[in-house]
C-alpha positions in Angstrom: 89.9 -80.7 -39.0 86.9 -79.0 -37.6 84.9 -76.5 -39.6 85.9 -73.7 -37.2 89.6 -74.3 -37.8 89.0 -74.3 -41.5 87.2 -71.0 -41.3 90.1 -69.5 -39.3 92.8 -70.9 -41.7 90.8 -69.5 -44.7 90.7 -66.1 -42.9 94.4 -66.1 -42.1 95.3 -67.0 -45.7 93.1 -64.2 -47.0 94.7 -61.7 -44.6 98.3 -62.8 -45.5 97.6 -62.5 -49.2 96.1 -59.0 -48.6 99.2 -58.1 -46.5 101.5 -59.1 -49.3 99.6 -57.1 -51.9 99.5 -54.2 -49.5 103.3 -54.4 -49.2 103.8 -54.5 -53.0 101.6 -51.5 -53.5 103.3 -49.7 -50.6 106.7 -50.4 -52.2 105.4 -49.0 -55.5 104.2 -45.8 -53.7 107.6 -45.5 -52.0 109.4 -45.8 -55.3 107.2 -43.1 -56.7 107.8 -40.9 -53.7 111.6 -41.5 -54.1 111.3 -40.6 -57.8 109.4 -37.4 -56.7 112.2 -36.5 -54.3 114.8 -37.1 -57.1 112.8 -34.8 -59.4 112.8 -32.1 -56.8 116.5 -32.5 -56.2 117.4 -32.0 -59.9 115.2 -28.9 -60.1 112.2 -30.1 -62.0 109.4 -27.6 -62.3 107.1 -27.2 -59.3 104.0 -28.4 -61.2 105.7 -31.7 -62.2 107.0 -32.3 -58.7 103.7 -31.5 -56.9 101.7 -33.7 -59.2 104.1 -36.6 -58.7 104.0 -36.1 -55.0 100.2 -36.0 -54.9 100.0 -39.2 -57.0 102.5 -41.0 -54.7 100.5 -40.0 -51.6 97.2 -40.9 -53.3 98.5 -44.4 -54.2 99.7 -45.0 -50.6 96.5 -43.8 -48.9 94.2 -45.6 -51.3 96.2 -48.7 -50.6 95.7 -48.2 -46.8 92.0 -47.6 -47.3 91.5 -50.7 -49.5 93.5 -52.8 -47.0 91.4 -51.6 -44.0 88.1 -52.2 -45.9 89.2 -55.6 -47.1 90.3 -56.7 -43.5 87.0 -55.3 -42.1 85.0 -57.2 -44.7 86.9 -60.4 -44.0 86.4 -60.0 -40.2 82.7 -59.5 -40.7 82.5 -62.6 -42.9 84.4 -64.6 -40.4 82.2 -63.6 -37.5 79.1 -64.2 -39.6 80.3 -67.7 -40.5 81.3 -68.5 -36.9 77.8 -67.6 -35.7 76.2 -69.7 -38.5 78.4 -72.7 -37.4 77.5 -72.2 -33.8 73.7 -72.3 -34.6 74.1 -75.7 -36.4 
């Protein structure tokens, strides 16, 4: 197997693992959001409901940000490694 194919396979594996972790954290954020809606429906105090809602949103958007940063870093590394291979 050529070194270019190895680089691409390594990249794809990293992205797939990151996507699975993204899915797990997104599911956790969804469960927290669902719990927040349940709290609201049973008449929990506004302060408890809003803090729970903010935390669920924060978890989701931090997950998205981390995923985007990770994928960008992996793409940058892949391009850098392809260029290094091409110069050999």
